C-alpha positions, 0 to 999 in steps of 0.5 A: 499500501502506499503511502499516500493511501494509508493518509488517507485512511488515516484521514478517513478514520481521524475525520469521519466527515461525510454528507451532511456534518459542518467542517472549516475549509482551508480560508477559515470557513464553516462550509456544509459538506455535500461529498468526500472521496476519500480515496481521491482525497476531495472533499466539497460543500457550502459554505456558511458564510456567504452559499460560496460553492463547491467549495473544494478542498484537500483531505491531506492538504487544506486542514480541514476540520471537523466542526459541530453546529456550535462550533461553527456557529461561533465561526460565522459570529466572531471569526477564526478562534486564531487572532492571528488568522483573523487578521490575515484573512480579508473578507472579515464576514464576522464585523459585517452586520445586515 
């Protein structure tokens, strides 16, 4: 078994993200998962910040992490938990108010 296949199998076990779950993508958006292909290293869905789609990421290289509904709401309201990351984001969605 190749090293890549081993890493993808571990990612599937560790992340355990499936359609219907929420995950954080590489742009720190909480995303509603529409599809995931652990064999092809891809996950995609719809942003819960701005509705953009498809939000597609590499499972191994984008730092994807599973979020609870509460965590997703906190990110939507306050931005990513890491202050350094919040400073780097150009479109600070959490500061916009209707």
